[in-house]
Backbone as numpy.savetxt, mean C-alpha at the origin, in Angstrom:
# Nx Ny Nz CAx CAy CAz Cx Cy Cz
20.41 7.17 3.63 19.23 7.49 2.90 18.36 6.40 2.65
17.06 6.43 2.57 16.17 5.37 2.41 15.89 5.20 0.57
16.25 3.98 0.90 15.99 3.29 -0.78 14.73 2.81 -1.19
13.70 2.60 -0.07 12.49 2.02 -0.70 11.48 2.98 -0.34
10.45 2.84 -1.22 8.97 3.60 -1.14 7.84 2.61 -0.67
7.16 3.08 0.10 6.25 2.01 0.80 4.67 2.84 0.48
3.74 2.40 -0.15 2.69 2.62 -0.39 1.39 2.31 0.59
0.62 3.20 1.14 -0.36 2.92 2.14 -1.78 3.46 1.49
-2.74 2.81 1.86 -4.07 3.24 1.60 -4.98 2.17 1.58
-6.56 2.80 1.37 -7.25 1.89 1.26 -7.39 0.71 -0.05
-7.79 -0.43 0.26 -8.09 -1.17 -1.00 -8.90 -0.42 -2.03
-8.28 -0.59 -3.27 -8.89 0.01 -4.23 -8.25 1.33 -4.53
-7.54 1.78 -3.67 -6.70 3.12 -3.89 -5.80 3.22 -5.23
-5.24 2.08 -5.54 -4.51 1.61 -6.52 -2.71 1.12 -6.15
-3.07 0.95 -4.92 -1.32 0.63 -4.33 -0.57 -0.11 -5.27
-1.21 -1.25 -5.55 -0.40 -2.33 -6.38 -0.10 -1.96 -7.62
-1.23 -1.39 -8.21 -0.70 -0.99 -9.78 -0.04 -0.05 -9.98
-0.37 1.16 -9.05 0.47 2.40 -9.04 2.14 2.08 -8.65
1.95 1.16 -7.85 3.64 0.48 -7.34 4.35 0.04 -8.44
3.60 -0.94 -9.19 4.44 -1.49 -10.58 4.57 -0.46 -11.25
3.80 0.53 -11.92 4.45 1.66 -12.58 5.39 2.31 -11.99
5.23 2.82 -10.84 6.50 3.42 -10.00 7.73 2.82 -10.40
7.37 1.28 -9.80 8.79 0.57 -10.15 9.28 0.72 -11.20
8.77 0.47 -12.16 9.28 0.44 -13.93 9.80 1.89 -14.05
9.22 3.03 -13.47 9.54 4.30 -13.90 10.60 4.53 -13.18
11.22 3.91 -11.97 12.62 4.26 -11.30 13.50 3.18 -11.30
13.05 2.09 -12.06 13.93 0.83 -12.44 14.36 0.16 -11.07
13.10 0.29 -10.05 13.43 -0.38 -8.44 12.43 -1.56 -8.51
12.85 -2.49 -7.89 12.12 -3.84 -7.42 10.66 -3.74 -6.84
9.72 -4.66 -7.07 8.06 -4.17 -6.63 7.52 -5.23 -5.65
7.38 -5.07 -4.45 6.88 -6.19 -3.50 5.25 -6.02 -3.06
4.74 -6.81 -3.30 3.05 -6.20 -2.44 2.84 -7.48 -1.52
2.99 -6.98 -0.14 2.58 -7.78 0.62 1.73 -8.43 0.92
0.33 -8.35 0.17 -0.92 -9.05 0.17 -0.38 -10.57 -0.78
0.41 -10.22 -1.99 1.12 -11.39 -2.30 1.99 -12.26 -1.55
2.93 -11.53 -0.91 3.74 -12.63 0.21 2.80 -13.11 1.33
1.68 -12.58 1.64 0.98 -13.20 2.84 0.44 -14.54 2.04
-0.27 -14.33 0.81 -0.80 -15.43 -0.11 0.22 -16.70 -0.28
1.33 -15.92 -0.31 2.43 -17.21 -0.82 3.03 -17.84 0.43
3.09 -17.04 1.66 3.47 -17.81 2.99 2.45 -18.69 3.55
1.18 -18.60 3.36 0.01 -19.04 3.69 -0.55 -20.24 2.87
-0.22 -19.97 1.49 -0.92 -20.87 0.54 -2.12 -20.76 0.54
-2.84 -19.58 0.80 -4.14 -19.12 0.67 -4.59 -17.74 0.40
-5.79 -17.62 -0.33 -6.17 -16.20 -0.40 -6.28 -15.94 0.72
-6.25 -13.93 0.61 -6.95 -13.38 2.02 -8.26 -13.55 2.58
-9.08 -13.89 1.54 -10.42 -13.97 2.03 -10.78 -15.41 2.50
-9.68 -16.17 1.99 -9.53 -17.80 2.95 -8.98 -17.83 4.53
-7.89 -16.97 4.51 -7.32 -16.71 5.87 -8.42 -16.22 6.94
-9.28 -14.93 6.53 -10.51 -14.38 6.98 -11.48 -15.35 7.23
-11.80 -16.35 6.07 -12.89 -17.25 6.64 -12.61 -18.62 7.50
-11.55 -19.14 7.44 -10.92 -19.91 8.24 -10.47 -19.49 9.64
-10.13 -18.32 9.69 -10.10 -17.73 11.19 -10.89 -16.36 11.51
-9.91 -15.44 11.07 -10.90 -14.03 11.23 -9.89 -12.91 10.92
-10.37 -11.82 10.63 -9.70 -10.53 10.45 -8.51 -10.16 11.06
-8.60 -10.49 12.54 -7.17 -10.18 13.39 -6.22 -11.02 13.13
-6.20 -12.47 12.71 -5.33 -13.52 12.26 -4.56 -13.05 11.05
-5.47 -12.12 9.92 -5.00 -11.65 8.62 -4.06 -10.27 8.73
-4.31 -9.62 9.88 -3.65 -8.48 10.40 -2.24 -9.00 11.24
-2.28 -10.04 11.80 -1.18 -10.80 12.43 -0.07 -11.38 11.72
-0.75 -11.93 10.53 0.33 -12.67 9.49 0.80 -11.06 8.37
0.27 -10.38 8.36 0.49 -9.21 7.53 1.46 -8.28 8.15
1.36 -8.21 9.63 2.56 -7.78 10.47 3.76 -8.39 10.33
3.42 -9.77 10.46 4.80 -10.79 10.35 5.62 -10.68 9.06
4.76 -10.45 8.05 5.59 -10.35 6.66 6.26 -9.11 6.46
5.45 -8.07 6.95 6.26 -6.90 6.63 7.49 -6.70 7.64
7.44 -7.24 8.73 8.54 -7.15 9.67 9.78 -8.04 9.04
9.60 -9.14 8.28 10.50 -9.78 7.53 11.23 -9.09 6.18
10.72 -7.72 5.91 11.33 -7.15 4.71 12.70 -6.85 5.17
13.55 -6.89 4.36 14.77 -6.62 4.60 15.34 -6.29 3.30
14.90 -4.93 2.75 15.32 -4.85 1.08 15.65 -3.49 1.05
16.23 -3.01 -0.20 16.67 -2.07 -0.82 16.27 -1.79 -2.16
15.75 -0.66 -2.56 15.52 -0.07 -3.86 14.08 -0.93 -4.21
13.39 -0.99 -3.54 11.56 -1.28 -4.09 10.92 -0.53 -3.69
9.81 -0.73 -4.28 8.39 0.08 -4.20 7.63 -1.24 -3.35
7.02 -0.81 -2.38 6.09 -1.90 -1.59 4.97 -1.31 -1.53
4.31 -2.15 -1.94 2.49 -2.04 -1.98 2.04 -2.81 -0.53
1.51 -1.99 0.38 1.03 -2.82 1.36 -0.47 -3.33 1.19
-0.85 -4.01 2.27 -2.34 -4.21 2.35 -2.97 -3.04 3.07
-4.37 -2.96 2.67 -4.94 -1.75 3.30 -4.90 -1.77 4.84
-4.66 -2.91 5.59 -4.70 -3.02 7.21 -3.45 -2.68 7.68
-2.54 -2.53 6.73 -0.93 -2.64 7.13 -0.78 -1.37 8.55
-1.59 -0.79 8.23 -1.36 0.64 9.16 -2.19 0.27 10.37
-2.91 -0.91 10.73 -3.13 -1.11 12.26 -2.11 -1.57 13.10
-0.98 -1.95 12.63 0.42 -2.50 13.42 1.20 -1.50 13.26
1.31 -0.72 14.66 2.28 0.23 14.76 3.98 -0.29 14.73
3.97 -1.81 15.26 5.31 -2.44 14.73 5.75 -2.45 13.34
4.53 -2.85 12.30 4.90 -2.77 10.93 5.19 -1.50 10.61
4.35 -0.28 10.83 4.47 0.66 10.24 5.63 1.40 10.88
6.51 0.97 12.08 7.71 1.72 12.62 8.68 1.12 11.57
8.60 -0.15 11.34 9.57 -0.91 10.48 9.63 -0.31 9.00
8.54 -0.01 8.52 8.64 0.59 7.13 8.75 1.96 6.94
8.65 2.86 8.25 9.14 4.15 8.32 10.60 3.99 8.23
11.21 2.94 9.08 12.33 2.88 9.15 13.54 2.85 7.46
12.92 1.78 6.96 13.01 1.19 5.74 12.65 2.06 4.34
11.90 2.87 4.75 11.15 3.63 3.44 10.70 4.74 3.65
10.12 5.57 2.54 9.66 6.67 2.65 8.09 6.35 2.23
7.23 6.53 3.45 5.63 5.78 3.24 4.79 7.30 2.69
4.19 6.60 1.78 3.23 7.48 1.13 1.88 6.71 1.00
0.92 7.93 1.30 -0.49 7.68 1.71 -1.19 8.19 0.14
-1.60 7.02 -0.44 -2.63 7.61 -1.72 -4.16 7.32 -1.36
-4.37 8.76 -1.32 -5.74 9.11 -0.35 -6.58 9.10 -1.63
-7.89 8.67 -1.78 -8.80 8.57 -2.47 -10.22 8.60 -1.51
-11.09 9.48 -2.35 -12.32 9.72 -1.44 -13.30 8.40 -1.16
-13.89 8.27 -0.14 -14.98 7.09 -0.11 -15.80 6.94 -1.32
-16.64 7.81 -1.80 -17.42 7.54 -2.82 -16.58 6.92 -4.07
-15.39 7.22 -4.11 -14.57 6.75 -5.42 -14.26 5.36 -4.86
-13.53 5.10 -3.69 -13.07 3.49 -3.37 -14.13 2.83 -3.28
-15.70 3.03 -3.01 -16.72 2.22 -2.91 -17.11 2.12 -4.66
-16.89 3.02 -5.35 -17.15 2.53 -6.79 -16.42 1.67 -7.24
-15.02 1.78 -6.89 -13.95 1.27 -7.52 -14.11 -0.43 -7.07
-14.72 -0.75 -5.58 -14.64 -2.01 -4.96 -15.86 -2.81 -5.70
-15.66 -3.71 -6.56 -17.09 -4.57 -6.76 -17.06 -5.79 -6.09
-15.95 -6.34 -5.65 -15.94 -7.58 -4.93 -15.36 -7.19 -3.27
-16.06 -6.63 -2.73 -15.79 -6.08 -1.12 -15.75 -7.07 -0.32
-17.13 -7.92 -0.41 -17.26 -9.29 0.46 -16.17 -10.32 0.24
-15.69 -10.38 -0.89 -14.79 -11.74 -1.32 -12.99 -11.19 -1.62
-12.98 -9.59 -1.28 -11.38 -9.36 -1.46 -10.44 -9.41 -0.56
-10.89 -9.88 0.48 -9.90 -10.07 2.01 -9.69 -9.07 2.41
-10.61 -8.01 2.77 -10.59 -7.00 3.49 -10.26 -6.88 5.21
-9.90 -7.11 5.82 -9.63 -7.06 7.38 -9.95 -6.21 8.23
-11.80 -6.63 8.23 -12.55 -5.96 9.07 -13.24 -6.98 10.00
-14.00 -6.11 10.93 -14.64 -6.67 11.95 -16.35 -6.98 10.96
-16.62 -8.24 10.95 -17.98 -8.73 10.55 -19.07 -7.62 10.63
-19.62 -6.95 11.76 -20.34 -6.01 11.76 -19.83 -4.49 11.34
-18.73 -4.28 10.84 -18.31 -2.92 10.69 -18.55 -2.70 9.26
-19.15 -1.31 9.37 -19.53 -1.03 7.82 -18.28 -0.50 7.04
-18.36 -0.37 5.78 -17.36 0.02 4.79 -17.01 1.32 5.13
-17.90 2.46 5.44 -17.90 3.69 5.65 -17.11 3.90 7.06
-17.48 2.88 8.14 -16.73 2.96 9.18 -15.29 2.23 9.20
-15.10 1.56 8.17 -13.50 1.04 8.22 -12.82 2.11 7.54
-13.29 2.68 6.74 -12.77 3.89 5.93 -12.27 4.87 6.69
-13.34 5.51 7.68 -13.04 6.73 8.42 -11.96 6.23 9.49
-11.96 5.18 10.08 -11.16 4.43 10.81 -9.56 4.24 10.51
-9.64 4.08 9.26 -8.24 3.65 8.55 -7.76 5.22 8.12
-8.49 6.27 7.69 -7.98 7.31 7.43 -7.02 8.24 8.47
-7.53 7.67 9.70 -6.66 8.52 10.86 -5.28 7.55 11.00
-5.54 6.50 10.72 -4.15 5.71 10.63 -3.18 6.07 9.52
-3.95 6.33 8.26 -2.78 6.63 7.31 -2.25 7.83 7.40
-3.07 8.88 7.77 -2.88 10.13 7.81 -1.21 10.31 9.14
-1.83 9.29 10.25 -0.52 9.51 11.25 0.70 8.56 10.49
1.06 7.98 9.92 2.07 7.27 9.34 2.66 7.90 8.05
1.62 8.61 7.29 2.23 8.80 6.18 3.44 10.25 6.13
4.52 9.93 5.20 5.25 11.00 5.14 5.04 12.02 4.10
3.95 11.10 3.17 3.49 12.16 1.91 2.30 11.79 1.68
1.31 12.62 1.36 0.05 12.46 0.93 -0.21 12.96 -0.41
-0.69 11.93 -1.27 -0.81 12.08 -2.73 -2.70 12.31 -2.73
-2.97 13.32 -2.95 -4.59 13.09 -3.44 -4.65 12.43 -4.93
-5.41 11.42 -4.78 -5.59 10.50 -6.02 -6.96 10.65 -6.59
-7.70 11.53 -6.25 -9.15 11.60 -6.68 -9.07 12.06 -8.27
-8.36 12.99 -8.41 -8.77 13.43 -10.06 -7.40 12.81 -11.03
-6.31 12.05 -10.58 -5.50 11.53 -11.45 -5.42 10.38 -11.88
-4.91 9.86 -12.83 -4.90 8.50 -13.31 -3.57 7.62 -12.54
-3.46 6.32 -12.82 -2.12 5.80 -12.03 -0.88 6.21 -12.76
-1.10 6.53 -13.67 0.45 6.96 -14.27 0.82 8.41 -14.16
-0.27 9.38 -13.86 0.20 10.47 -13.21 0.57 10.51 -12.00
0.07 9.53 -11.24 0.13 9.58 -9.60 1.67 8.88 -9.42
2.00 8.17 -10.39 3.47 7.48 -10.38 4.31 8.67 -10.61
3.94 9.16 -11.88 4.93 10.69 -12.07 5.27 11.51 -11.28
3.87 11.98 -10.45 4.18 12.73 -9.36 5.04 12.46 -8.43
5.14 11.33 -8.10 5.96 10.55 -7.10 7.21 10.55 -7.35
7.36 10.13 -8.81 8.28 10.08 -9.04 9.39 11.14 -9.54
8.73 12.13 -10.16 9.50 13.30 -10.61 9.36 14.30 -9.43
8.31 14.80 -8.98 8.35 15.78 -7.92 8.68 15.55 -6.44
8.50 14.40 -6.17 8.91 13.83 -4.83 10.08 13.44 -4.46
10.44 12.66 -5.36 11.97 11.54 -5.41 12.95 12.45 -5.74
13.21 13.05 -6.77 14.00 13.71 -7.29 14.36 15.03 -6.53
13.49 15.64 -5.78 13.32 16.87 -5.30 13.49 16.74 -3.92
12.76 16.24 -3.15 12.41 16.26 -1.88 12.80 14.97 -1.12
12.64 13.66 -1.58 12.91 12.65 -0.64 13.96 12.09 -0.84
14.95 12.24 -1.90 16.58 12.23 -1.96 16.83 10.88 -2.69
15.84 10.02 -3.03 16.15 8.61 -3.84 16.26 9.19 -5.00
17.47 8.84 -5.87 17.63 8.97 -7.12 17.34 7.57 -7.94
16.66 7.93 -9.15 16.14 6.71 -9.65 17.58 6.18 -10.35
17.49 5.05 -11.00 18.91 4.30 -11.28 18.41 4.79 -12.83
17.56 4.75 -13.58 16.99 5.01 -14.75 15.59 5.40 -14.92
15.49 6.86 -15.45 13.95 7.16 -15.49 13.55 6.69 -16.97
12.40 6.17 -16.88 11.91 5.77 -18.48 10.90 6.99 -18.38
10.50 6.86 -19.89 9.10 8.00 -20.13 7.70 7.52 -19.80
7.76 6.05 -19.57 6.40 5.64 -19.29 6.49 4.18 -19.54
5.33 3.88 -19.59 5.03 2.23 -20.00 5.05 2.24 -21.38
5.54 0.98 -21.98 5.69 0.65 -23.25 4.24 1.13 -24.25
């Protein structure tokens, strides 16, 4: 039985924040692969892109994901993790993969720092094109899709932990809390 959950989706979908809430609800550990990259490289994601390119960031991201050998964690991935078939296959082997689906307009509204956030995309690629390209990949790898457009972060975490984990996924929380303090 898989003991990890992986959250995939666009930058601004709430993977890190929802991941932390979900980990707390289920008494699981939490890992953010963007943070793993920044620690291993001693640079921000944007610095990596600026000093080399977006493809380098994607390769580093793949390498960090392939190193994951953990149990009982919520994993928040970078938005570009879905570009790596190797990384996604590894995540599917060690976890249930959940796509946090958010409409383009809402993502665009949430992202105020698009140019400095460290988003792995080609220089001439529009955000709309990036969004459309990634939706195909997220849908390809997702075992569960959560429509996050009309829900707040706690509601999303609660849906995942209550409706899916206990009934469908088979992961039993060690201790379920009623929510944040």
